[in-house]
C-alpha positions as CSV (number, residue, x, y, z in Angstrom):
1,M,13.7,9.1,-12.5
2,R,13.5,7.2,-9.3
3,V,10.6,7.0,-6.8
4,Y,11.5,7.0,-3.0
5,I,9.3,4.7,-0.7
6,W,9.5,3.6,2.8
7,V,9.4,-0.1,3.4
8,H,10.0,-2.5,6.4
9,K,13.6,-3.9,6.9
10,R,11.8,-7.5,6.6
11,D,10.7,-6.7,3.2
12,V,14.1,-5.6,2.0
13,I,15.8,-8.6,3.5
14,N,13.2,-11.0,1.9
15,N,13.4,-8.9,-1.4
16,E,9.6,-8.6,-1.6
17,I,7.6,-5.4,-0.8
18,T,4.5,-6.1,0.9
19,N,3.6,-2.9,2.0
20,Y,5.1,0.7,1.4
21,Y,4.7,4.2,2.5
22,L,5.3,7.5,0.6
23,W,6.7,9.3,3.6
24,R,8.3,7.8,6.8
25,P,5.6,6.1,8.9
26,Q,4.6,8.0,11.9
27,M,4.1,4.9,14.3
28,T,5.6,2.9,16.9
29,C,8.5,0.9,15.6
30,H,9.0,3.4,12.7
31,E,12.7,2.8,13.3
32,N,12.3,-0.6,11.3
33,Y,11.3,1.2,8.0
34,V,14.0,2.4,5.5
35,Q,13.8,4.5,2.5
36,V,14.4,2.8,-0.8
37,S,14.7,3.8,-4.3
38,I,12.7,2.1,-7.1
39,T,12.1,2.8,-10.9
40,P,8.8,4.3,-11.9
41,D,7.9,0.8,-13.6
42,E,8.4,-0.9,-10.1
43,F,6.1,1.7,-8.5
44,T,3.5,1.2,-10.9
45,R,3.4,-2.5,-10.5
46,L,3.1,-1.9,-6.7
47,E,0.3,0.4,-7.1
48,E,-1.5,-2.0,-9.6
49,K,-1.0,-4.7,-7.1
50,E,-2.3,-2.6,-4.4
51,E,-5.5,-1.9,-6.5
52,E,-6.1,-5.5,-7.1
53,E,-6.4,-6.0,-3.5
54,W,-9.4,-3.6,-3.3
55,E,-12.7,-3.8,-4.9
56,E,-15.4,-1.0,-5.6
57,I,-18.6,-1.5,-3.6
58,S,-21.9,0.1,-2.7
59,P,-21.9,1.4,1.0
60,L,-25.4,-0.2,1.2
61,D,-24.2,-3.7,0.0
62,S,-21.2,-4.5,2.1
63,P,-20.6,-4.9,5.8
64,L,-18.1,-2.5,7.4
65,P,-15.1,-1.7,7.2
66,I,-15.2,0.3,4.2
67,I,-13.1,3.2,3.2
68,D,-14.6,6.4,1.8
69,I,-12.5,7.7,-1.1
70,G,-14.5,10.6,-2.5
71,E,-17.8,9.3,-3.7
72,R,-16.5,5.7,-4.2
73,H,-16.2,3.2,-1.5
74,Y,-13.8,0.4,-1.3
75,K,-13.2,-2.7,0.9
76,K,-10.2,-5.0,1.3
77,R,-10.6,-8.2,-0.8
78,N,-10.0,-11.4,1.1
79,V,-7.0,-12.6,-0.8
């Protein structure tokens, strides 16, 4: 099994995925993104890395911006 994701050409050249999409990005400069195939293990590592960058918070305890995902709220960690 393979997982297909969209990454910026720069990430392919640098051999390091910094940001990825599950579908082709619909933004300006979308032509700079390419589809790549990775193993399920590689995808799991990317997902875990992404989760480490976010922390669950109470919406009352944190300044904006927060992202509402269901009943839980997350903000980007200062990495």
